C-alpha positions as CSV (number, residue, x, y, z in Angstrom):
1,M,0.0,0.0,0.0
2,K,1.2,3.5,-0.9
3,E,-0.3,6.8,0.2
4,H,0.0,10.4,-0.7
5,F,-1.6,13.5,0.9
6,L,-2.5,16.8,-0.7
7,S,-4.2,20.0,0.4
8,L,-6.4,21.6,-2.2
9,R,-7.0,25.4,-2.4
10,D,-10.3,25.5,-4.1
11,E,-12.6,23.9,-6.7
12,R,-10.1,24.7,-9.5
13,A,-7.5,22.7,-7.7
14,T,-9.9,19.8,-7.3
15,I,-10.5,19.8,-11.0
16,K,-6.7,20.0,-11.7
17,L,-6.3,17.0,-9.3
18,G,-8.7,15.0,-11.4
19,A,-7.0,16.1,-14.6
20,T,-3.5,15.2,-13.3
21,L,-4.7,11.8,-12.1
22,S,-6.3,11.2,-15.4
23,A,-3.0,11.7,-17.1
24,A,-1.4,9.2,-14.7
25,C,-3.9,6.4,-15.4
26,H,-2.8,4.6,-18.5
27,H,-4.8,1.4,-18.0
28,A,-8.2,0.2,-16.7
29,I,-8.5,1.1,-13.0
30,V,-11.1,1.2,-10.3
31,I,-11.0,4.5,-8.2
32,A,-13.1,4.7,-5.1
33,L,-14.0,8.3,-4.0
34,S,-15.0,8.8,-0.4
35,G,-16.0,11.9,1.6
36,D,-18.9,13.8,2.9
37,L,-21.4,15.6,0.7
38,G,-19.7,18.6,-0.9
39,A,-16.2,17.4,-0.3
40,G,-15.2,17.4,-4.0
41,K,-15.9,13.9,-5.4
42,T,-18.0,15.0,-8.3
43,T,-15.8,18.0,-9.0
44,F,-12.7,15.7,-9.1
45,S,-14.6,13.3,-11.5
46,R,-15.4,16.2,-13.8
47,G,-11.8,17.2,-14.0
48,F,-10.8,13.6,-14.6
49,I,-13.4,13.0,-17.3
50,Q,-12.8,16.2,-19.2
51,A,-9.0,15.8,-19.1
52,S,-9.6,12.3,-20.7
53,G,-11.1,14.0,-23.7
54,Y,-14.7,14.5,-23.0
55,T,-15.9,17.9,-24.1
56,G,-19.5,17.9,-23.0
57,K,-21.1,18.6,-19.6
58,V,-20.2,16.1,-17.0
59,K,-23.4,15.3,-15.0
60,S,-23.5,13.9,-11.5
61,P,-25.0,10.4,-11.8
62,T,-26.9,10.8,-8.5
63,Y,-30.2,9.7,-9.9
64,T,-29.0,7.5,-12.8
65,L,-26.4,5.7,-10.7
66,V,-23.9,5.7,-13.6
67,E,-22.9,7.9,-16.5
68,S,-20.6,6.4,-19.2
69,Y,-18.2,8.3,-21.4
70,L,-17.0,6.5,-24.5
71,L,-13.5,7.9,-25.2
72,F,-11.6,5.8,-27.6
73,P,-9.8,3.6,-26.7
74,K,-11.1,3.6,-23.2
75,T,-14.5,4.1,-21.5
76,I,-15.0,5.9,-18.2
77,H,-17.9,4.9,-16.0
78,H,-18.8,7.4,-13.3
79,F,-20.9,5.9,-10.5
80,D,-22.7,7.8,-7.7
81,L,-24.1,5.2,-5.2
82,Y,-25.3,7.8,-2.7
83,R,-29.0,6.8,-3.2
84,V,-28.4,3.0,-3.1
85,S,-30.0,1.4,0.0
86,D,-29.1,-2.2,-0.8
87,P,-26.0,-3.4,-2.7
88,Q,-28.2,-5.9,-4.5
89,E,-29.8,-2.9,-6.4
90,L,-26.5,-2.8,-8.3
91,E,-26.9,-6.3,-9.5
92,W,-30.2,-5.2,-11.2
93,I,-28.3,-2.6,-13.4
94,G,-25.7,-5.2,-14.3
95,I,-22.9,-3.6,-12.4
96,R,-20.4,-6.3,-13.1
97,D,-20.6,-5.6,-16.8
98,Y,-19.1,-2.2,-16.4
99,F,-15.8,-3.5,-15.0
100,N,-13.5,-4.7,-17.8
101,E,-10.0,-4.3,-19.2
102,Q,-11.0,-1.2,-21.2
103,A,-12.8,0.7,-18.4
104,I,-11.8,3.3,-15.9
105,C,-14.4,3.3,-13.1
106,L,-14.9,6.3,-10.7
107,I,-17.1,5.3,-7.8
108,E,-18.6,7.8,-5.4
109,W,-19.9,6.4,-2.2
110,P,-18.3,2.9,-2.7
111,D,-19.3,1.8,0.7
112,K,-22.9,1.5,-0.5
113,G,-22.0,-1.3,-2.8
114,I,-19.1,-3.0,-1.0
115,S,-20.4,-6.5,-1.3
116,V,-20.8,-6.4,-5.1
117,L,-18.1,-4.0,-6.3
118,P,-14.6,-5.2,-7.2
119,K,-11.8,-4.1,-5.0
120,A,-10.6,-0.6,-5.7
121,D,-7.1,-0.1,-7.1
122,L,-7.0,3.4,-5.8
123,E,-8.9,5.2,-3.1
124,L,-9.3,8.9,-2.7
125,H,-10.5,10.2,0.6
126,F,-11.8,13.8,0.4
127,I,-11.9,15.8,3.7
128,Y,-13.7,19.1,3.6
129,Q,-13.6,21.3,6.7
130,G,-14.7,24.9,6.2
131,Q,-12.6,26.2,3.4
132,K,-9.9,23.5,3.8
133,R,-9.9,20.5,1.4
134,D,-7.6,17.7,1.9
135,V,-7.3,14.5,-0.1
136,Q,-5.6,11.2,0.8
137,L,-4.7,8.9,-2.2
138,V,-4.2,5.3,-1.2
139,A,-3.0,2.7,-3.7
140,L,-4.4,-0.8,-3.0
141,S,-3.1,-2.9,-6.0
142,D,-0.2,-3.0,-8.3
143,Q,-2.3,-1.0,-10.8
144,G,-3.0,1.6,-8.1
145,V,0.6,1.8,-7.1
146,D,1.7,2.3,-10.7
147,S,-0.9,5.1,-11.3
148,L,-0.1,6.8,-8.0
149,K,3.6,6.7,-8.9
150,H,2.9,8.3,-12.3
151,F,0.7,10.9,-10.5
152,I,3.5,11.9,-8.1
153,D,6.0,12.0,-11.0
154,L,3.6,14.5,-12.7
155,L,3.4,16.6,-9.6
156,Q,7.1,16.8,-9.2
157,N,7.9,17.5,-12.9
158,P,8.5,21.2,-13.2
159,K,7.3,21.1,-16.9
160,N,3.8,20.3,-15.7
161,D,1.5,23.1,-14.6
162,V,0.1,21.5,-11.4
163,T,0.8,24.5,-9.2
164,G,-2.9,25.0,-8.7
165,I,-3.2,21.7,-6.8
166,L,-1.0,22.4,-3.8
167,R,-1.6,25.0,-1.1
């Protein structure tokens, strides 16, 4: 397991965090996003999805449970499980079909589907207290460690404009 902590200035920094992690994820990956309401999970997802090449509006899948973005050669599935009361509800939407070797899956509120979801490769824990936003990135698999390593390399490369992420 590998961890990395960041403090985020504002919404723009949260979007940039998503964009930078998107650039670091070169393969299919499952990313679990945890944190209270308003902590930045959907904002992060918007940055990730738009940096991956999607030019339309990124909607929160609060009511639809999942929004899929077909971006050749990969697909991003953005899940919001906030309204799920029983993990078996996810079986009814065919949740297992979304997880494959071509898919990046961003899952908000993963604890709501813990018994049916695959294990996350990377967890992001968003902590929002007043104006302060912190995020803990935790790699849980070889794929997660690889993506986190690439992410840290991008942060440390002076050629990359990631100054908006850090406080």
